[in-house]
C-alpha positions, 0 to 999 in steps of 0.5 A, spaced: 475 789 216 469 792 218 464 795 213 461 802 214 454 798 216 458 794 221 461 801 224 454 804 225 451 798 228 457 797 233 456 804 235 449 803 236 450 796 240 456 800 244 461 795 242 468 797 241 470 798 234 476 801 230 474 808 226 469 813 227 462 812 223 460 818 219 452 819 217 451 825 212 444 827 213 444 829 206 436 830 205 434 835 200 442 836 198 442 829 195 438 833 189 443 838 188 448 833 186 444 831 181 441 837 179 434 835 182 429 840 185 427 838 192 420 837 190 423 833 184 427 829 189 421 828 194 416 826 189 420 822 184 422 815 186 427 814 180 430 821 182 431 820 189 434 813 188 439 816 183 441 822 188 442 817 194 446 813 189 450 819 187 451 821 195 453 814 197 459 815 191 461 822 193 460 822 201 463 815 202 458 814 208 457 809 213 450 810 214 445 814 210 438 817 211 433 815 205 429 821 206 429 827 210 422 830 210 418 831 217 412 832 213 410 825 210 406 823 215 402 830 216 401 830 209 397 823 209 393 826 215 390 831 211 395 837 212 396 841 206 404 842 204 407 848 201 413 846 196 419 849 194 425 848 190 431 848 195 428 846 202 423 841 204 415 842 204 412 846 210 405 845 213 400 850 211 394 848 214 392 844 221 386 840 220 385 839 228 386 847 229 380 851 232 376 850 238 373 843 236 378 838 239 376 832 234 382 827 234 384 823 228 381 816 228 385 809 228 382 808 221 386 814 218 393 811 220 398 811 215 398 805 210 403 802 205 398 805 200 398 812 203 400 819 200 408 818 198 409 812 202 409 807 196 414 812 193 419 812 199 418 804 201 420 803 193 426 807 194 428 804 201 427 797 198 432 799 191 437 802 196 437 796 200 438 791 195 444 796 192 448 798 198 444 795 204 450 790 205 455 795 206 451 801 209 447 802 214 440 805 212 436 810 216 429 811 216 427 818 218 420 819 221 416 825 224 416 825 232 410 824 236 410 832 238 412 835 232 406 831 228 401 833 233 403 840 232 402 839 225 395 837 226 393 841 231 397 848 230 400 853 235 394 851 239 397 845 242 402 849 246 396 853 250 392 846 250 398 843 254 396 848 260 388 848 259 387 841 256 392 836 258 388 830 257 386 832 250 394 833 248 395 826 251 390 823 247 393 827 241 400 825 242 398 818 243 395 818 236 401 820 233 405 815 237 401 810 234 403 813 227 410 813 229 410 806 231 406 804 224 411 808 220 417 804 223 413 798 222 413 799 214 420 802 214 423 796 218 419 791 213 422 795 207 430 794 210 431 800 214 437 798 219 436 805 224 429 808 225 431 816 227 425 819 230 426 827 229 422 831 233 425 838 233 419 841 237 421 838 243 427 843 245 421 848 245 418 845 251 420 844 258 423 837 261 417 837 265 412 837 259 417 832 256 416 827 262 408 828 262 406 828 255 412 824 251 416 820 256 411 813 256 410 814 248 417 815 246 419 809 251 414 804 248 416 807 241 423 805 242 422 798 245 417 797 239 423 798 234 428 794 238 423 788 238 423 789 231 431 788 231 432 795 228 436 800 232 433 807 234 436 814 234 432 820 237 434 827 234 432 833 237 433 840 234 435 846 237 438 847 244 436 840 247 441 840 252 436 840 258 433 834 255 438 830 253 438 826 260 431 825 259 432 823 252 437 817 254 432 815 260 427 813 254 432 808 252 434 810 244 440 806 242 443 813 240 441 821 240 443 826 235 444 833 237 445 840 233 450 845 233 446 849 239 448 843 244 455 843 247 457 836 244 462 834 249 457 836 255 452 832 252 456 826 251 458 826 258 451 825 259 450 820 254 456 816 256 453 815 263 447 812 260 451 808 255 447 811 249 451 813 243 451 820 240 451 824 233 453 831 231 454 836 230 457 840 224 454 847 224 450 847 218 450 854 216 457 857 219 461 851 217 458 847 212 454 852 207 458 858 208 465 856 211 471 853 207 473 846 206 479 848 212 473 850 216 470 843 216 476 839 217 478 843 223 471 842 226 471 835 224 477 834 227 475 837 234 469 833 234 473 826 233 477 828 239 471 826 243 471 819 239 472 814 245 471 808 239 464 806 242 459 811 242 460 817 237 458 818 230 460 824 226 454 828 222 451 834 220 447 838 226 441 836 222 438 836 214 444 839 210 442 845 206 441 844 199 446 849 197 452 846 201 458 847 197 460 840 194 467 840 196 465 842 204 462 835 205 467 831 201 472 835 206 468 832 212 468 825 209 475 825 207 477 827 214 473 822 218 475 817 213 483 819 214 484 820 207 489 826 205 
């Protein structure tokens, strides 16, 4: 019988399989399971490991992200963070903001010893040893465009019009960062590298093609060459980007509740790319009832063709989601009464 890991990997290889795979983007919600704040979870290796093991026991996942924090790379590269008890940290400062368009040099590339990366790699290796044979492990990295915005700030949107060559150089740097993060996470045992780039939904497909297409294609080719799988996660209403996302050749994409999953799957099926999604975080998981969650998941599972669908939340799960709601999702996907 297939393990959860088998289900995920077959889905990302686009092979026929029995059962629908389930990936809870538990993120900081793992901390709630053990009574840890978001800051404790994201800065203490033992607490992160402890919370992940609890999430694995309670949520019965086929795939599980080790950490969902898109500020890890930004922090290493000089952004100041504002920490909170019940959400991931936010970027407070942008080291490249202002008129002096300086670029980071390759010597500032994240390393195994940089920032919180040693903590993350330690937990990845421990989790791999504990559950890696049965569960596909996801290493989530910050996408190149979102990282470029972390570094440059809101100026980047005007730069795309006024100084496109600078933006291309900055995104080239942030793509190199993504490749380096992928290299470290794959070496630590991650089966899937999920590249999360929320800001892509805020720019036009033409800008995606001009500024991001080549870099993303190179990134996904790199992950594939390392014998790992890739997932491309864009938040917001990304329906206009889905076709381009597929053309960049990830193994799978993930979308949130703003995207009509059935319409998006029509596109991904044409490219034989798997799709994951997209249980609404606030209306259903956070504020809904277990019955609401069951009904939502059943509707998503109607799209399952036994090849290219993964059931998951629309994005990083809020800290205070009621435990019974996520358990209802897990039992529904698993066919447990």
